[in-house]
C-alpha positions as CSV (number, residue, x, y, z in Angstrom):
1,X,136.4,137.9,132.2
2,X,138.0,137.4,135.6
3,X,136.0,134.3,136.1
4,X,137.2,132.8,132.8
5,X,140.9,133.6,133.7
6,X,140.4,132.1,137.1
7,X,139.1,128.9,135.7
8,X,141.9,128.8,133.1
9,X,144.4,129.3,135.8
10,X,143.0,126.5,137.9
11,X,143.0,124.1,134.9
12,X,146.6,125.0,134.1
13,X,147.6,124.5,137.7
14,X,145.9,121.1,137.8
15,X,147.4,120.1,134.5
16,X,150.9,121.1,135.6
17,X,150.5,119.3,139.0
18,X,149.2,116.1,137.3
19,X,152.0,116.2,134.8
20,X,154.5,116.5,137.6
21,X,152.8,113.7,139.6
22,X,152.5,111.2,136.8
23,X,155.8,112.0,135.1
24,X,157.3,110.6,132.8
25,X,154.0,110.3,130.9
26,X,153.5,113.8,129.7
27,X,150.8,113.9,127.1
28,X,151.6,115.2,123.6
29,X,148.1,115.6,122.4
30,X,144.9,117.4,123.5
31,X,143.2,114.0,124.0
32,X,146.1,112.8,126.2
33,X,145.8,116.0,128.3
34,X,142.1,115.4,128.6
35,X,142.6,111.8,129.8
36,X,145.3,113.0,132.2
37,X,142.9,115.5,133.8
38,X,139.8,113.2,133.7
39,X,141.6,110.1,135.1
40,X,144.5,111.8,137.0
41,X,142.5,114.1,139.3
42,X,140.2,111.3,140.6
43,X,143.2,108.9,140.9
44,X,145.1,111.5,142.9
45,X,142.1,112.3,145.1
46,X,141.6,108.5,145.7
47,X,145.2,108.0,146.8
48,X,145.0,111.0,149.2
49,X,141.7,109.7,150.6
50,X,143.0,106.2,151.0
51,X,146.1,107.2,152.8
52,X,144.3,109.6,155.1
53,X,141.5,107.0,155.9
54,X,143.9,104.1,156.5
55,X,146.6,105.9,158.4
56,X,144.3,108.2,160.3
57,X,141.9,105.6,161.5
58,X,141.0,105.0,165.1
59,X,142.7,101.6,164.8
60,X,146.1,103.2,164.7
61,X,145.3,106.0,167.2
62,X,144.3,103.6,169.9
63,X,147.6,101.6,169.8
64,X,150.9,102.2,171.5
65,X,153.7,103.9,169.7
66,X,155.6,100.6,169.2
67,X,152.5,98.8,167.9
68,X,151.7,101.7,165.5
69,X,155.2,101.5,164.0
70,X,155.0,97.7,163.9
71,X,151.7,97.8,162.0
72,X,152.2,101.0,160.2
73,X,155.2,100.0,158.2
74,X,153.6,97.0,156.4
75,X,150.4,99.1,155.8
76,X,152.5,101.9,154.4
77,X,154.2,99.5,152.1
78,X,150.9,98.2,150.8
79,X,149.7,101.7,150.3
80,X,152.8,102.4,148.2
81,X,152.1,99.3,146.1
82,X,148.5,100.5,145.5
83,X,149.8,103.9,144.6
84,X,152.2,102.4,142.1
85,X,149.4,100.4,140.5
86,X,147.2,103.5,140.3
87,X,150.0,105.7,138.8
88,X,150.8,102.9,136.3
89,X,147.2,102.8,135.3
90,X,147.1,106.5,134.7
91,X,150.3,106.5,132.8
92,X,149.2,103.6,130.6
93,X,145.8,105.3,129.9
94,X,147.6,108.5,128.9
95,X,150.1,106.6,126.7
96,X,147.3,104.7,125.0
97,X,145.4,107.7,123.8
98,X,148.1,110.2,123.1
99,X,151.1,110.2,125.4
């Protein structure tokens, strides 16, 4: 019984976190929530991995502070654009099936 409650709590936490992340597309159907969880969790993990991989790479660590800022700002802007496209994709997917 505790295992089931633990799993339900984790699913509820993930659903609330995804709804907050991908707001204003909050699903209004069970299918919409399923799509949000199925597509939203990998999308969020992909964005976290991409940011960590790009900004934490040895390429940036081996540069001077000024060069890191000079290169980091355009890279961060590109990452923001990628994140907006991924978030837009998730929002459109949820909206298409039951948002």
